[in-house]
C-alpha positions as CSV (number, residue, x, y, z in Angstrom):
1,M,208.8,-6.7,24.6
2,E,206.4,-8.4,27.0
3,S,202.8,-7.2,27.2
4,L,201.5,-6.1,30.6
5,L,198.0,-6.1,31.9
6,N,196.4,-3.1,33.6
7,E,194.4,-3.5,36.8
8,T,191.0,-3.4,34.9
9,Q,192.1,-6.3,32.6
10,V,193.3,-8.3,35.6
11,S,190.1,-7.7,37.6
12,E,188.0,-8.9,34.6
13,K,190.3,-11.9,34.0
14,I,190.1,-13.2,37.6
15,Q,186.5,-12.0,38.0
16,V,186.9,-9.8,41.1
17,S,186.0,-6.1,41.4
18,L,188.6,-3.5,40.8
19,A,188.2,-2.4,44.5
20,C,189.0,-6.0,45.6
21,L,192.1,-6.1,43.5
22,R,193.3,-2.8,44.9
23,R,192.6,-3.9,48.4
24,W,194.6,-7.0,47.9
25,R,197.4,-5.0,46.5
26,L,197.5,-2.7,49.5
27,R,197.5,-5.7,51.9
28,G,200.1,-7.5,49.8
29,E,197.7,-10.4,49.3
30,G,196.9,-10.3,45.6
31,P,198.9,-11.2,42.5
32,P,202.4,-9.7,42.1
33,F,202.5,-6.4,40.2
34,V,205.0,-4.0,38.8
35,K,205.0,-0.2,38.9
36,V,205.7,1.6,35.7
37,G,206.0,5.2,36.9
38,P,202.7,5.9,38.6
39,L,201.0,3.0,36.7
40,V,200.3,-0.5,38.2
41,R,200.8,-3.3,35.7
42,Y,200.7,-7.1,35.9
43,R,202.6,-9.8,34.0
44,P,200.2,-12.4,32.6
45,E,202.5,-15.3,33.7
46,A,202.5,-13.9,37.2
47,I,198.7,-13.9,37.3
48,T,198.7,-17.5,36.1
49,E,201.3,-18.6,38.7
50,W,199.4,-16.8,41.5
51,I,196.1,-18.5,40.6
52,E,197.8,-21.9,40.4
53,A,199.3,-21.4,43.9
54,L,195.9,-20.6,45.5
55,P,194.5,-23.3,47.8
56,T,191.8,-25.6,46.3
57,G,188.9,-27.3,47.9
58,G,186.4,-30.0,47.3
59,N,188.5,-33.0,48.3
60,G,185.5,-34.7,49.9
61,R,187.0,-34.5,53.4
62,R,185.5,-32.5,56.2
63,A,187.6,-29.7,57.7
64,V,188.8,-30.2,61.3
65,A,186.8,-27.9,63.5
66,R,188.9,-25.4,65.4
67,A,188.2,-24.6,69.0
68,D,186.0,-21.7,69.5
69,T,188.2,-19.0,70.9
70,R,185.4,-16.4,71.4
71,R,184.3,-15.9,74.9
72,R,180.7,-16.7,75.6
73,M,178.7,-14.5,77.9
74,A,176.7,-16.2,80.6
75,I,173.0,-15.5,80.3
76,S,171.2,-15.3,83.6
77,A,167.5,-16.0,83.8
């Protein structure tokens, strides 16, 4: 039988708050989870795969600036 992690264990493992992990789950943004009755559990290998799929940075290149889409208010003197 495979061992599953509870949400407290996962939040500690990936070093985010429990509230953050729950918010990700509600938005469908966090690691995949399974429901065991009313309980939320995570497969350790799913956590590892999710982390490996996250974007990485620090490649030494500057990001391309996006056009500022916010409207600027004219200031009259």
